[in-house]
PALUMNU-644795 format. One record per atom (N, C-alpha, C, CB): residue number from 1; atom name; x, y, z. Coordinates in steps of 0.2 Angstrom, whole numbers, plus 5000, padded with zeros to 4 digits. Glycine has a CB too. Example, Ala and Ser with C-alpha at 12.3 -4.5 7.8 and 13.67 -1.06 7.14 Angstrom:
<atoms>
ATOM  resi  name     u     v     w
ATOM     1     N  5066  4972  5039
ATOM     1    CA  5062  4978  5039
ATOM     1     C  5066  4984  5039
ATOM     1    CB  5057  4978  5045
ATOM     2     N  5064  4989  5035
ATOM     2    CA  5068  4995  5036
ATOM     2     C  5064  5000  5039
ATOM     2    CB  5070  4997  5029
</atoms>
This chain:
<atoms>
ATOM  resi  name     u     v     w
ATOM     1     N  4936  5071  4989
ATOM     1    CA  4933  5067  4995
ATOM     1     C  4938  5068  5001
ATOM     1    CB  4933  5059  4993
ATOM     2     N  4935  5069  5007
ATOM     2    CA  4938  5070  5013
ATOM     2     C  4943  5064  5015
ATOM     2    CB  4934  5072  5018
ATOM     3     N  4948  5066  5018
ATOM     3    CA  4953  5061  5021
ATOM     3     C  4949  5056  5025
ATOM     3    CB  4959  5064  5024
ATOM     4     N  4944  5059  5029
ATOM     4    CA  4941  5054  5034
ATOM     4     C  4936  5049  5030
ATOM     4    CB  4936  5059  5038
ATOM     5     N  4933  5051  5025
ATOM     5    CA  4929  5047  5021
ATOM     5     C  4934  5042  5017
ATOM     5    CB  4925  5051  5015
ATOM     6     N  4940  5044  5015
ATOM     6    CA  4944  5039  5012
ATOM     6     C  4947  5034  5017
ATOM     6    CB  4950  5043  5009
ATOM     7     N  4948  5036  5023
ATOM     7    CA  4950  5031  5028
ATOM     7     C  4944  5026  5029
ATOM     7    CB  4952  5035  5035
ATOM     8     N  4938  5029  5030
ATOM     8    CA  4933  5024  5031
ATOM     8     C  4932  5019  5025
ATOM     8    CB  4926  5028  5031
ATOM     9     N  4933  5021  5019
ATOM     9    CA  4933  5016  5013
ATOM     9     C  4939  5011  5014
ATOM     9    CB  4934  5020  5006
ATOM    10     N  4945  5013  5016
ATOM    10    CA  4950  5009  5017
ATOM    10     C  4949  5003  5022
ATOM    10    CB  4957  5013  5019
ATOM    11     N  4946  5006  5027
ATOM    11    CA  4944  5001  5033
ATOM    11     C  4939  4996  5030
ATOM    11    CB  4942  5005  5039
ATOM    12     N  4934  4999  5027
ATOM    12    CA  4928  4994  5024
ATOM    12     C  4931  4989  5019
ATOM    12    CB  4923  4999  5020
ATOM    13     N  4936  4991  5015
ATOM    13    CA  4940  4986  5011
ATOM    13     C  4943  4981  5015
ATOM    13    CB  4945  4990  5006
ATOM    14     N  4946  4983  5020
ATOM    14    CA  4950  4978  5024
ATOM    14     C  4945  4972  5027
ATOM    14    CB  4953  4981  5030
ATOM    15     N  4939  4975  5029
ATOM    15    CA  4934  4970  5032
ATOM    15     C  4930  4966  5027
ATOM    15    CB  4929  4974  5036
ATOM    16     N  4931  4968  5020
ATOM    16    CA  4928  4964  5015
ATOM    16     C  4932  4957  5014
ATOM    16    CB  4927  4968  5009
ATOM    17     N  4938  4957  5016
ATOM    17    CA  4943  4952  5014
ATOM    17     C  4940  4946  5018
ATOM    17    CB  4950  4953  5015
ATOM    18     N  4940  4940  5015
ATOM    18    CA  4938  4934  5019
ATOM    18     C  4943  4930  5022
ATOM    18    CB  4934  4929  5014
ATOM    19     N  4950  4930  5019
ATOM    19    CA  4955  4926  5022
ATOM    19     C  4961  4930  5022
ATOM    19    CB  4956  4920  5017
ATOM    20     N  4963  4933  5028
ATOM    20    CA  4960  4931  5035
ATOM    20     C  4954  4935  5036
ATOM    20    CB  4965  4932  5040
ATOM    21     N  4949  4933  5039
ATOM    21    CA  4943  4937  5041
ATOM    21     C  4945  4940  5048
ATOM    21    CB  4937  4932  5042
ATOM    22     N  4945  4947  5048
ATOM    22    CA  4947  4950  5054
ATOM    22     C  4941  4951  5058
ATOM    22    CB  4951  4957  5052
ATOM    23     N  4941  4950  5064
ATOM    23    CA  4935  4951  5069
ATOM    23     C  4933  4958  5068
ATOM    23    CB  4936  4949  5076
ATOM    24     N  4926  4959  5067
ATOM    24    CA  4923  4966  5067
ATOM    24     C  4924  4970  5073
ATOM    24    CB  4916  4965  5066
ATOM    25     N  4926  4967  5079
ATOM    25    CA  4927  4970  5085
ATOM    25     C  4934  4974  5084
ATOM    25    CB  4927  4966  5091
ATOM    26     N  4938  4973  5080
ATOM    26    CA  4944  4976  5079
ATOM    26     C  4944  4982  5074
ATOM    26    CB  4949  4971  5076
ATOM    27     N  4938  4984  5071
ATOM    27    CA  4937  4989  5066
ATOM    27     C  4939  4996  5069
ATOM    27    CB  4930  4989  5064
ATOM    28     N  4937  4998  5075
ATOM    28    CA  4939  5004  5077
ATOM    28     C  4946  5005  5079
ATOM    28    CB  4935  5006  5084
ATOM    29     N  4949  5000  5081
ATOM    29    CA  4956  5000  5083
ATOM    29     C  4960  5000  5076
ATOM    29    CB  4958  4993  5086
ATOM    30     N  4958  4997  5071
ATOM    30    CA  4962  4997  5065
ATOM    30     C  4961  5004  5062
ATOM    30    CB  4959  4992  5060
ATOM    31     N  4955  5007  5062
ATOM    31    CA  4953  5013  5059
ATOM    31     C  4958  5018  5063
ATOM    31    CB  4946  5015  5060
ATOM    32     N  4958  5018  5069
ATOM    32    CA  4962  5023  5073
ATOM    32     C  4970  5022  5072
ATOM    32    CB  4961  5022  5081
ATOM    33     N  4972  5016  5071
ATOM    33    CA  4979  5015  5069
ATOM    33     C  4981  5018  5062
ATOM    33    CB  4981  5008  5069
ATOM    34     N  4976  5017  5057
ATOM    34    CA  4978  5019  5051
ATOM    34     C  4977  5027  5051
ATOM    34    CB  4973  5016  5045
ATOM    35     N  4972  5030  5054
ATOM    35    CA  4971  5037  5054
ATOM    35     C  4977  5040  5057
ATOM    35    CB  4965  5039  5059
ATOM    36     N  4980  5038  5063
ATOM    36    CA  4986  5040  5066
ATOM    36     C  4992  5040  5061
ATOM    36    CB  4988  5036  5072
ATOM    37     N  4992  5035  5057
ATOM    37    CA  4998  5034  5053
ATOM    37     C  4998  5039  5047
ATOM    37    CB  4998  5027  5049
ATOM    38     N  4992  5041  5044
ATOM    38    CA  4992  5046  5039
ATOM    38     C  4990  5053  5041
ATOM    38    CB  4986  5044  5034
ATOM    39     N  4989  5054  5048
ATOM    39    CA  4987  5060  5050
ATOM    39     C  4990  5066  5048
ATOM    39    CB  4988  5060  5058
ATOM    40     N  4997  5067  5047
ATOM    40    CA  5000  5073  5045
ATOM    40     C  5000  5074  5038
ATOM    40    CB  5007  5073  5048
ATOM    41     N  4998  5070  5034
ATOM    41    CA  4999  5070  5027
ATOM    41     C  4992  5074  5024
ATOM    41    CB  4999  5063  5023
ATOM    42     N  4993  5078  5019
ATOM    42    CA  4988  5082  5016
ATOM    42     C  4982  5078  5013
ATOM    42    CB  4991  5087  5011
ATOM    43     N  4984  5073  5009
ATOM    43    CA  4979  5069  5006
ATOM    43     C  4981  5062  5005
ATOM    43    CB  4978  5073  4999
ATOM    44     N  4976  5058  5004
ATOM    44    CA  4977  5051  5002
ATOM    44     C  4976  5051  4994
ATOM    44    CB  4972  5046  5005
ATOM    45     N  4981  5049  4990
ATOM    45    CA  4980  5049  4983
ATOM    45     C  4977  5042  4981
ATOM    45    CB  4987  5050  4980
ATOM    46     N  4979  5036  4984
ATOM    46    CA  4977  5030  4982
ATOM    46     C  4978  5025  4987
ATOM    46    CB  4980  5028  4975
ATOM    47     N  4975  5019  4987
ATOM    47    CA  4977  5014  4991
ATOM    47     C  4976  5007  4988
ATOM    47    CB  4972  5014  4998
ATOM    48     N  4978  5002  4991
ATOM    48    CA  4978  4995  4988
ATOM    48     C  4977  4990  4994
ATOM    48    CB  4984  4993  4984
ATOM    49     N  4972  4986  4994
ATOM    49    CA  4971  4981  5000
ATOM    49     C  4971  4974  4997
ATOM    49    CB  4965  4983  5004
ATOM    50     N  4975  4970  4999
ATOM    50    CA  4975  4963  4996
ATOM    50     C  4976  4958  5002
ATOM    50    CB  4980  4962  4991
ATOM    51     N  4974  4952  5000
ATOM    51    CA  4975  4946  5005
ATOM    51     C  4981  4942  5003
ATOM    51    CB  4969  4941  5005
ATOM    52     N  4986  4941  5007
ATOM    52    CA  4992  4938  5005
ATOM    52     C  4994  4932  5011
ATOM    52    CB  4998  4943  5005
ATOM    53     N  4998  4928  5009
ATOM    53    CA  5001  4923  5014
ATOM    53     C  5008  4925  5015
ATOM    53    CB  5000  4916  5011
ATOM    54     N  5010  4926  5021
ATOM    54    CA  5017  4927  5023
ATOM    54     C  5018  4922  5028
ATOM    54    CB  5018  4934  5026
ATOM    55     N  5024  4919  5027
ATOM    55    CA  5026  4913  5032
ATOM    55     C  5020  4908  5033
ATOM    55    CB  5028  4916  5039
ATOM    56     N  5017  4907  5027
ATOM    56    CA  5011  4902  5027
ATOM    56     C  5005  4904  5032
ATOM    56    CB  5014  4895  5029
ATOM    57     N  5005  4910  5033
ATOM    57    CA  4999  4913  5037
ATOM    57     C  4996  4918  5033
ATOM    57    CB  5001  4915  5044
ATOM    58     N  4989  4918  5032
ATOM    58    CA  4986  4924  5029
ATOM    58     C  4986  4930  5033
ATOM    58    CB  4979  4922  5027
ATOM    59     N  4987  4936  5029
ATOM    59    CA  4987  4942  5032
ATOM    59     C  4983  4947  5027
ATOM    59    CB  4994  4945  5033
ATOM    60     N  4981  4953  5029
ATOM    60    CA  4978  4958  5025
ATOM    60     C  4984  4963  5024
ATOM    60    CB  4972  4962  5028
ATOM    61     N  4986  4964  5018
ATOM    61    CA  4992  4968  5016
ATOM    61     C  4989  4974  5012
ATOM    61    CB  4997  4964  5012
ATOM    62     N  4992  4980  5014
ATOM    62    CA  4990  4985  5010
ATOM    62     C  4995  4991  5009
ATOM    62    CB  4984  4988  5013
ATOM    63     N  4994  4995  5005
ATOM    63    CA  4998  5001  5004
ATOM    63     C  4993  5007  5004
ATOM    63    CB  5002  5001  4997
ATOM    64     N  4995  5013  5007
ATOM    64    CA  4991  5019  5006
ATOM    64     C  4996  5024  5003
ATOM    64    CB  4989  5021  5013
ATOM    65     N  4995  5027  4998
ATOM    65    CA  4999  5032  4995
ATOM    65     C  4996  5039  4997
ATOM    65    CB  4999  5031  4987
ATOM    66     N  5000  5043  5000
ATOM    66    CA  4998  5050  5002
ATOM    66     C  5002  5054  4997
ATOM    66    CB  4999  5051  5009
ATOM    67     N  5001  5061  4998
ATOM    67    CA  5004  5066  4994
ATOM    67     C  5012  5066  4995
ATOM    67    CB  5001  5073  4995
ATOM    68     N  5014  5063  5001
ATOM    68    CA  5021  5063  5002
ATOM    68     C  5024  5056  5004
ATOM    68    CB  5023  5068  5008
ATOM    69     N  5020  5051  5005
ATOM    69    CA  5023  5045  5008
ATOM    69     C  5019  5039  5005
ATOM    69    CB  5022  5044  5015
ATOM    70     N  5023  5033  5005
ATOM    70    CA  5020  5027  5003
ATOM    70     C  5020  5023  5010
ATOM    70    CB  5024  5023  4997
ATOM    71     N  5014  5021  5012
ATOM    71    CA  5013  5018  5019
ATOM    71     C  5011  5010  5017
ATOM    71    CB  5008  5021  5023
ATOM    72     N  5015  5006  5020
ATOM    72    CA  5014  4999  5019
ATOM    72     C  5012  4996  5026
ATOM    72    CB  5021  4995  5017
ATOM    73     N  5006  4992  5026
ATOM    73    CA  5004  4989  5032
ATOM    73     C  5002  4982  5031
ATOM    73    CB  4998  4993  5035
ATOM    74     N  5002  4979  5037
ATOM    74    CA  5000  4972  5037
ATOM    74     C  4996  4970  5043
ATOM    74    CB  5006  4967  5037
ATOM    75     N  4990  4967  5042
ATOM    75    CA  4986  4965  5048
ATOM    75     C  4985  4958  5048
ATOM    75    CB  4979  4968  5047
ATOM    76     N  4987  4955  5054
ATOM    76    CA  4987  4948  5055
ATOM    76     C  4979  4946  5057
ATOM    76    CB  4991  4945  5061
ATOM    77     N  4978  4939  5057
ATOM    77    CA  4971  4937  5058
ATOM    77     C  4968  4939  5065
ATOM    77    CB  4971  4929  5058
ATOM    78     N  4973  4941  5070
ATOM    78    CA  4970  4943  5076
ATOM    78     C  4969  4951  5076
ATOM    78    CB  4976  4942  5082
ATOM    79     N  4970  4954  5071
ATOM    79    CA  4968  4961  5070
ATOM    79     C  4974  4966  5072
ATOM    79    CB  4962  4963  5074
ATOM    80     N  4980  4963  5073
ATOM    80    CA  4986  4967  5075
ATOM    80     C  4989  4970  5069
ATOM    80    CB  4991  4962  5079
ATOM    81     N  4990  4976  5069
ATOM    81    CA  4992  4980  5063
ATOM    81     C  4999  4982  5064
ATOM    81    CB  4988  4986  5061
ATOM    82     N  5003  4982  5059
ATOM    82    CA  5010  4985  5059
ATOM    82     C  5011  4989  5052
ATOM    82    CB  5016  4979  5060
ATOM    83     N  5015  4994  5053
ATOM    83    CA  5016  4998  5047
ATOM    83     C  5022  5001  5046
ATOM    83    CB  5010  5003  5046
ATOM    84     N  5024  5003  5040
ATOM    84    CA  5031  5006  5039
ATOM    84     C  5029  5011  5033
ATOM    84    CB  5037  5001  5038
ATOM    85     N  5032  5017  5034
ATOM    85    CA  5031  5022  5028
ATOM    85     C  5038  5024  5025
ATOM    85    CB  5028  5028  5031
ATOM    86     N  5037  5026  5019
ATOM    86    CA  5043  5028  5015
ATOM    86     C  5041  5034  5011
ATOM    86    CB  5044  5022  5009
ATOM    87     N  5046  5039  5012
ATOM    87    CA  5045  5046  5009
ATOM    87     C  5046  5045  5001
ATOM    87    CB  5050  5051  5012
ATOM    88     N  5041  5048  4998
ATOM    88    CA  5041  5048  4990
ATOM    88     C  5047  5051  4987
ATOM    88    CB  5035  5051  4988
ATOM    89     N  5050  5056  4990
ATOM    89    CA  5056  5060  4987
ATOM    89     C  5062  5056  4988
ATOM    89    CB  5056  5067  4990
ATOM    90     N  5062  5050  4992
ATOM    90    CA  5067  5046  4992
ATOM    90     C  5067  5040  4988
ATOM    90    CB  5068  5043  5000
ATOM    91     N  5063  5040  4983
ATOM    91    CA  5062  5034  4978
ATOM    91     C  5068  5035  4973
ATOM    91    CB  5056  5034  4974
ATOM    92     N  5072  5030  4971
ATOM    92    CA  5077  5030  4967
ATOM    92     C  5074  5027  4960
ATOM    92    CB  5083  5026  4969
ATOM    93     N  5074  5031  4955
ATOM    93    CA  5072  5028  4948
ATOM    93     C  5065  5026  4947
ATOM    93    CB  5076  5022  4947
ATOM    94     N  5060  5027  4951
ATOM    94    CA  5053  5026  4949
ATOM    94     C  5051  5019  4951
ATOM    94    CB  5052  5027  4942
ATOM    95     N  5046  5016  4948
ATOM    95    CA  5043  5010  4949
ATOM    95     C  5046  5005  4944
ATOM    95    CB  5036  5009  4950
ATOM    96     N  5049  5000  4946
ATOM    96    CA  5052  4995  4941
ATOM    96     C  5047  4989  4941
ATOM    96    CB  5059  4992  4944
ATOM    97     N  5045  4987  4935
ATOM    97    CA  5041  4981  4934
ATOM    97     C  5044  4976  4929
ATOM    97    CB  5034  4984  4931
ATOM    98     N  5044  4970  4931
ATOM    98    CA  5047  4965  4928
ATOM    98     C  5042  4959  4927
ATOM    98    CB  5053  4962  4931
ATOM    99     N  5041  4957  4921
ATOM    99    CA  5036  4951  4919
ATOM    99     C  5040  4945  4921
ATOM    99    CB  5034  4951  4912
ATOM   100     N  5037  4940  4925
ATOM   100    CA  5040  4934  4927
ATOM   100     C  5035  4928  4926
ATOM   100    CB  5042  4934  4934
ATOM   101     N  5038  4922  4927
ATOM   101    CA  5034  4916  4926
ATOM   101     C  5030  4916  4920
ATOM   101    CB  5029  4916  4932
ATOM   102     N  5034  4916  4914
ATOM   102    CA  5032  4916  4907
ATOM   102     C  5026  4921  4906
ATOM   102    CB  5029  4909  4906
ATOM   103     N  5026  4927  4909
ATOM   103    CA  5022  4932  4907
ATOM   103     C  5015  4932  4912
ATOM   103    CB  5020  4931  4900
ATOM   104     N  5015  4927  4916
ATOM   104    CA  5009  4926  4921
ATOM   104     C  5009  4931  4927
ATOM   104    CB  5009  4919  4923
ATOM   105     N  5015  4933  4929
ATOM   105    CA  5016  4938  4935
ATOM   105     C  5020  4944  4933
ATOM   105    CB  5019  4934  4941
ATOM   106     N  5018  4949  4937
ATOM   106    CA  5022  4955  4937
ATOM   106     C  5025  4956  4944
ATOM   106    CB  5018  4961  4935
ATOM   107     N  5032  4958  4944
ATOM   107    CA  5035  4959  4950
ATOM   107     C  5037  4967  4950
ATOM   107    CB  5042  4955  4951
ATOM   108     N  5033  4970  4954
ATOM   108    CA  5033  4978  4954
ATOM   108     C  5038  4979  4961
ATOM   108    CB  5026  4981  4955
ATOM   109     N  5043  4984  4959
ATOM   109    CA  5047  4985  4965
ATOM   109     C  5049  4993  4965
ATOM   109    CB  5054  4981  4964
ATOM   110     N  5050  4995  4971
ATOM   110    CA  5051  5002  4972
ATOM   110     C  5057  5003  4976
ATOM   110    CB  5045  5007  4974
ATOM   111     N  5063  5006  4974
ATOM   111    CA  5069  5006  4978
ATOM   111     C  5069  5013  4981
ATOM   111    CB  5075  5005  4974
ATOM   112     N  5071  5013  4988
ATOM   112    CA  5071  5019  4992
ATOM   112     C  5078  5020  4994
ATOM   112    CB  5066  5020  4998
ATOM   113     N  5081  5027  4994
ATOM   113    CA  5087  5028  4997
ATOM   113     C  5086  5030  5004
ATOM   113    CB  5091  5034  4993
ATOM   114     N  5091  5030  5009
ATOM   114    CA  5098  5030  5007
ATOM   114     C  5101  5023  5007
ATOM   114    CB  5102  5034  5012
ATOM   115     N  5097  5018  5010
ATOM   115    CA  5099  5011  5011
ATOM   115     C  5097  5006  5006
ATOM   115    CB  5098  5009  5018
ATOM   116     N  5094  5008  5001
ATOM   116    CA  5091  5004  4995
ATOM   116     C  5086  4999  4997
ATOM   116    CB  5097  5000  4993
ATOM   117     N  5082  5001  5002
ATOM   117    CA  5076  4997  5004
ATOM   117     C  5071  4996  4998
ATOM   117    CB  5072  5000  5010
ATOM   118     N  5069  4990  4997
ATOM   118    CA  5065  4988  4991
ATOM   118     C  5058  4986  4994
ATOM   118    CB  5068  4983  4987
ATOM   119     N  5053  4990  4991
ATOM   119    CA  5046  4988  4993
ATOM   119     C  5043  4986  4986
ATOM   119    CB  5043  4995  4996
ATOM   120     N  5038  4981  4987
ATOM   120    CA  5035  4979  4981
ATOM   120     C  5030  4973  4982
ATOM   120    CB  5040  4977  4976
ATOM   121     N  5028  4971  4976
ATOM   121    CA  5023  4965  4976
ATOM   121     C  5023  4961  4970
ATOM   121    CB  5016  4969  4977
ATOM   122     N  5023  4955  4971
ATOM   122    CA  5023  4951  4965
ATOM   122     C  5015  4948  4964
ATOM   122    CB  5027  4944  4965
ATOM   123     N  5013  4949  4958
ATOM   123    CA  5005  4948  4957
ATOM   123     C  5004  4946  4950
ATOM   123    CB  5001  4955  4958
ATOM   124     N  4998  4943  4949
ATOM   124    CA  4995  4941  4943
ATOM   124     C  4996  4947  4937
ATOM   124    CB  4988  4938  4943
ATOM   125     N  4998  4945  4932
ATOM   125    CA  4998  4950  4926
ATOM   125     C  4992  4952  4924
ATOM   125    CB  5002  4947  4920
ATOM   126     N  4986  4949  4926
ATOM   126    CA  4980  4951  4924
ATOM   126     C  4976  4956  4929
ATOM   126    CB  4975  4945  4922
ATOM   127     N  4980  4957  4935
ATOM   127    CA  4977  4961  4940
ATOM   127     C  4978  4968  4938
ATOM   127    CB  4980  4959  4947
ATOM   128     N  4973  4971  4935
ATOM   128    CA  4974  4978  4933
ATOM   128     C  4973  4983  4939
ATOM   128    CB  4968  4980  4928
ATOM   129     N  4970  4981  4945
ATOM   129    CA  4970  4986  4950
ATOM   129     C  4976  4987  4953
ATOM   129    CB  4965  4982  4956
ATOM   130     N  4980  4982  4954
ATOM   130    CA  4987  4982  4957
ATOM   130     C  4992  4986  4952
ATOM   130    CB  4990  4975  4958
ATOM   131     N  4991  4985  4946
ATOM   131    CA  4995  4988  4941
ATOM   131     C  4993  4996  4941
ATOM   131    CB  4994  4986  4933
ATOM   132     N  4987  4997  4941
ATOM   132    CA  4985  5004  4942
ATOM   132     C  4988  5008  4948
ATOM   132    CB  4977  5005  4942
ATOM   133     N  4988  5004  4954
ATOM   133    CA  4990  5007  4960
ATOM   133     C  4998  5009  4959
ATOM   133    CB  4990  5002  4966
ATOM   134     N  5002  5004  4956
ATOM   134    CA  5009  5006  4956
ATOM   134     C  5010  5011  4950
ATOM   134    CB  5013  4999  4954
ATOM   135     N  5006  5012  4945
ATOM   135    CA  5006  5017  4941
ATOM   135     C  5005  5024  4944
ATOM   135    CB  5001  5017  4935
ATOM   136     N  5000  5024  4949
ATOM   136    CA  4998  5030  4953
ATOM   136     C  5004  5032  4957
ATOM   136    CB  4992  5029  4957
ATOM   137     N  5008  5027  4960
ATOM   137    CA  5014  5028  4964
ATOM   137     C  5019  5032  4960
ATOM   137    CB  5017  5022  4967
ATOM   138     N  5020  5029  4954
ATOM   138    CA  5025  5032  4950
ATOM   138     C  5023  5039  4948
ATOM   138    CB  5026  5028  4944
ATOM   139     N  5017  5040  4946
ATOM   139    CA  5014  5047  4944
ATOM   139     C  5015  5052  4950
ATOM   139    CB  5007  5047  4942
ATOM   140     N  5013  5050  4956
ATOM   140    CA  5014  5054  4961
ATOM   140     C  5021  5056  4963
ATOM   140    CB  5011  5051  4968
ATOM   141     N  5026  5051  4962
ATOM   141    CA  5033  5052  4963
ATOM   141     C  5035  5057  4958
ATOM   141    CB  5037  5046  4963
ATOM   142     N  5033  5056  4952
ATOM   142    CA  5036  5061  4946
ATOM   142     C  5033  5068  4947
ATOM   142    CB  5033  5058  4939
ATOM   143     N  5027  5068  4949
ATOM   143    CA  5024  5075  4951
ATOM   143     C  5028  5078  4956
ATOM   143    CB  5017  5074  4952
ATOM   144     N  5029  5075  4962
ATOM   144    CA  5033  5077  4967
ATOM   144     C  5040  5079  4965
ATOM   144    CB  5033  5072  4973
ATOM   145     N  5043  5075  4961
ATOM   145    CA  5050  5077  4959
ATOM   145     C  5050  5083  4955
ATOM   145    CB  5053  5071  4955
ATOM   146     N  5045  5084  4951
ATOM   146    CA  5045  5090  4947
ATOM   146     C  5043  5096  4951
ATOM   146    CB  5039  5090  4941
ATOM   147     N  5038  5096  4956
ATOM   147    CA  5037  5101  4960
ATOM   147     C  5043  5103  4964
ATOM   147    CB  5031  5099  4965
ATOM   148     N  5047  5099  4966
ATOM   148    CA  5053  5100  4970
ATOM   148     C  5058  5105  4966
ATOM   148    CB  5056  5094  4973
ATOM   149     N  5058  5105  4960
ATOM   149    CA  5063  5108  4956
ATOM   149     C  5062  5116  4956
ATOM   149    CB  5063  5106  4949
</atoms>
């Protein structure tokens, strides 16, 4: 599937979320921002879009896994998007998963060098979509590590 088509799917997923409901008038702006962010990468391997509450405010939160980076983004109810990316070959030790809250939640974390930045998500242990995404991150990282040898 082409990168353009994948970008369109990602944006469609963003606009399926009900809380927060992003105004459809922001669709082109969000598409352009995400396209610019992933522009230089060869391929999109996977993505994850969820609704979260940060500082008691709902946001659309997502990750895009490309062949070389993990991109994390957040979209507030006004449609403003911010993102940060992490280079996969800077992962230290893969994806760490811990079961918490009496087995009801999983805390997935990825540590990046050189400053030990930790990226992750705490989610319901029955959410297979999120589990699959973090497995894909780890597989892509392992493959990249082996290719670099």
